[in-house]
Structures are given as C-alpha cells and as structure tokens.
N, C-alpha and C positions, 0 to 999 in steps of 0.2 A: 572260535573263528572259522569261516568257510572260505576256503581258497577255490576259485574258479579259474583254471587254465583256458586260455582262449576266450577270456571273457569280454573282448571287444568284437567278437564274430557275431553272426546272425543269432544263432542259438545262445551262445555264452552271454552276449549282452542282455538277452531277454531273461535269462536266468538271474543274472545279477540284478537287474530291476526288480524282478520278483522277490529275491531274498531281501533287498533294501526295503521293499515295500511291508514285508513282514517283521522289520526290526531287527534283522541279523547283522552280524559285524562281517564284513567281507573284504576279501583281499584279491585281486585280480593278477593273474601271472600273464605275462606277455613279452614279446621281444623289445617293446618300446614303451618304457614307462611313461614318457610324455604323452602318446597316443592314450593310454589309459587313463591318465589325469585329465586329459581333454574330454573324453568320453564320459566321465563320470563325476567331474569337478571334485569334490572334497568328499564325495560319499564313499569312497572306496580306498583301501591302501594298494599303491602300485607296486609290484613286485616284478623284477626284470629277469627274465631267463628264457632259455630256448630249450624246448622238449627234445630236440636233436642232440643236444650237448649235455650229458648227465651232470658234468661238473658244475653248471649253472643253476642245478636244481634245489641242492640242499638248503641253501639260504632262503629259497622262496617258500619252502615246506615249513619253516620253522614257526611253531605256535599253532599250525592249522589242526583242527579237530576232525574236519570233514574236507575231502577234496572232490571237486567236480571236474572232470576232463571233458571239455567241450572243444578242443582243439580241432581247428581245420586248417589245412594248409592254403595259401593265397589261390584264388582262382578255382579251388576245387569244384569239379573233378579233373580239372585239365592238369596232369601233371607236368613238372618240369624237372627232369632228372639233372640238369646241370646245377640247379639251385636246391637240390635235394627236397623239392616240394613234391612228395610222392606218398602214397598210402602206405608203403613200406617203412619209409624213414619217419613218418609223423604218426599215422594210426597204430602201427605195430610197435616200431622201436621207441616211439616218443611215449606211448603209454606205459611200456615197459620201464623206460627210464623214470617215468613220474612215479609208478608203482613202486619201484625201488626206494626212491627218495622219501616217498610218504611212509613206507615202513620203516626206515631208519629214523623219521623224525616222530614216529609215535603217533601218526594219523590214525584215527579211530575207524573211519568209514571212507570208502573211494567209490565214486560214482563215476561210470564210464558211459559216454555218449557214442554209441556204436551204431549200428543201423540194420534197418529189415533186410534180411537176405543173408545175414552173416552165418557162414556155414564152413565147416571143415572141408566138405567135398563141393564147394561152390565153384562154378564155371569160371567166375570172374575173380580176378586176383585181389581186388579190394573187399570183397566180401570175405575171402580166405584170412587176410591179414586182419581184418576186424575180429574174426572169429579167433584167431591165435592170440589177438590182445585180450579178449575176453578170457580165454582159457588161463592166460597168465595171471590175471587179477584173481580169477576164481582160485588159483591154486597158491596165492601169495600169503595166506594166513591171517589176513586182515578182513574186517567186514567189508563187504562189496554190494553194489547194486549196478546192474546192467540195463541202461535204457536203449531201445533199438527204434528209434523213429522211422516212420515211412517218409514220405515227401511232405517236406515243411514249406509253408508259405506264409507270407505277412509282409508288413510294409517295407522291410529290408532285404527280402530274398531276391536272388540273382536268377531266378528261373521263371517264375509266372511273370513278375514284374518286367523282366526283359521281353517276354513276348508280347505285353501289352505295349512297351514303348515301339516295338516294330509296328502294332496296330495304330498308334498314333501317327506314324510317318508314311505308312503304306496302306493300300486298299485290302490287304489281306494279312493274315498271320502266318509266317512260314514256319513249317513243323516237319521234323524229319520223321519219317515212319508214318504208318497209318493212323495213328492217334488212338488205336482201339485198346492199347495196353490198360490194364487195371489199375487205378491209383486209390489210395486212402488218404487223401491230402489231410494233414494235421495243422491246425492253426498255430502259430508260433507263441501266443499267449497261453494256449492250453498246454502247449509242451512245456513251457516254462514252469507253469505251476506244478505238472507233473514231476519234473526234475527237482524241484524244491522239495515236494513230498518225499521223493526217493532219497534225499539227502537228509530229511529231517525225521521222518516217520519211523518209529521203531519196528513196525511190522514190515517194512520194506527191506530190512536186512537180508543179505544173500537171496536176493530175488532178481530175475530176468523179466523185464517188461518190454513187450513189442506195443508201440504206440502208433495208432492210426486215428485218423478222424472218424465221425459217426457214419459217413457214407463211402461206397466204394463207387467208383465213376471211372469212365474212360478218360484219357488225356483231352480227348475232343470234348468231352462234356465239361470237363474243368475250364477249359480255355472259353467255351460258349457262356458258361455262367458268369465267368469274370467280365467278357465283353458286354453281356446284359447289364450287370451292376454297373457298369461305367456308362451305359447308355450308348454303346458303340455297336455298329452293325459292320461286321467284316466276316469275309469267309476265310476258311482255313485252307491254306495251299500245302498240301503235303508232298515232301520231296523224299526220294527212296533213301533208305538207310544207307545204300552201297554208295551213293554220290556222297552223303556226308562223311563217310568213313574214308573216302579217296580224299576229300578236302582236309579231313583231319590228318591224314596221313602226311600230306604235302606241308600242312601247317606246322606239323610237329617237328619239323626239321629247323623251325626259326629257334632264335635264342629264347625268346619268350612266346611260346606258341599260344595264340589266341584260340585253338581247338586242337584236339587229338582224335584219333580213330577210337580209342578207349573210351573218350568222353562220350562220343556219340552212342556208344553201348550203354553207358551209365545213364544218360538221359532219356533213352527210349525203352528202358527197361520197365517192368511192372513194378509196383510198390505197395503192397498190401500187408497187413499185420495180423497176426493172431493175438488179440488183445484180450482173450479170457482172463489170464493172470492179472492182468492190469486192472480189469473191472472187479475182479474178486478181492484184491488187496487194497487198492487205492480208491477205485470206483470214482473217477474223475467226471466232471461235466465236459462233453466234447462239443465244440460248437460247429453247427452245420456251416457248410462251405459259403452259401450265400450270405448268410447272418454275419459271418466273420469277414468277408469281402466288404460288406457295406459299412464296417467300421473304419475303413481307410482309403478305399477306392473313391 
C-alpha cells in the first residue's frame, strides 16, 4: 500500500489520481478524514493525522510499504506562525516526524516532495528547511527518493490561475517585479507521473531528481502564453518588489495574513531545474507549456 500525506493538496491529489489509475492501493493522510473521503469517494483509505503532531502518525503509517510526503501548509508560501503553518513546522519538522514514524512502521521507501533551490547555504529559510528535511531522510536508513519540482501549474494551482482571475476582472495582469526571472514550469500531470515512478520504479531508489518542464521561460512569457491560450489580450502591469514587500509586512501583522514580505520573495524568485538525472533514470515525457494549458484553460 502507498500512503500519500498531503493527498488533498495540488500535488498530492494529482499523485493520488495517478496511482489509482495505475491500479495501486492508496491511503491518504490528512488532518480531516471527511475531506479526504469527499475528495476521492471510496477510492482511497482516509487516515487522519497531523504531521506537526508526531503522536498522530504511527497509526497512519501502519501497513504502508511506500510513503509519499506531499504535505504543504494552507496558503503556502504565506506563513502563519500563530497557527504553526510555516516551512519549519511543516516542511522540516513535519518531514522528520513522518520519517521517524515510517521507519518504526517498517516502510520500505519514502518519497519527499521538496523544491528546486533547496540548499544548506540558501539565502531563503524555506530552501534551507527543505534541504535539512532532505538530509534527515537521506540519513534515516530506509530507501528514499527526493523530488524537487520547479514552478508547478495546472487546473488547481493558486499561482497562474490567480493571475488569470485578475485578468478576467481587470484590463491588466498585476505582477510584482519585472517578470524577467527564469521559470521552468512543470505541468501537474507530468509531475504526478514522475512522483508515481519515483515511488514504484526500482531504479529510482536513493535518487534525487530535480523536475522542470521542457522550456525555460521568463515569468512574463508564461503569463503571455496563458493569456494567448485563453484568447485574452491584457498588458502586464509590473509593480516594484519593494511595494509588495511593504504591503506584505503590514498584512503579515493580521491574524490570518493574506500576504507576507517573505511570500513576495518566494513568488518573484527564479525556478529552474537541473533535470539531467531525471532524464537519465526516469526519462519522462514533459509537456510544453501551451500544449498543457490548452488541456484545461
């Protein structure tokens, strides 16, 4: 059996659907069992637990042969320390808690969804925490696979779709920064297939895969492509990053912040992948941006 933690999120739900399509037996770990059952009907076994609370995890791991950690906190990358929705609590500590519980339960392979940019010496704390989680997994003594996606898009994403929602209501698309950062957008369906392969294929054991799409584009080019596919003509209205961070700083004082200064840095940073190892080991088909957009826009 394969346990997918965070299986109702953007990436996790796509992975669950891919595994079910392959005939795999799947359980989903989340904080709300009713939400899991509503998302997948009778197709999966719902297991309730919170990765921030290690005592809730051993029952959820019972009987799992493979664990896929696709957990993201609500509204990521907008952290809410009051509710413990942070990269430290969820990406780092939450992964450690899952790895410990998986090891105790006799799980054979653990797949961790990290992110492009993870590094011990990274400037941003979210990349450092992801790297620390990777290192903990690599040193735990069980079979592991690490998947580092770049910028993920698809029908349920909260990034590109949000920009297109602005375009539907405004004569322009607002964007923080100059939009010239390099992106390697990966289609959610492609990523789901890669993660499923990472979980199931023997040759993926103890490998680290960076995952990006087949094209490197600027953020401006990504938005223009999406507008063209939708048949919309809008200009991109660039706003200085410093203004976004000032707004985020003020918004971050609210009990449930809609934006933070760190989130501005997160969404305006580049996201490209070194996918050579991915191609050597798994050799997936990666869908060009416009072809993927045309499947759902």
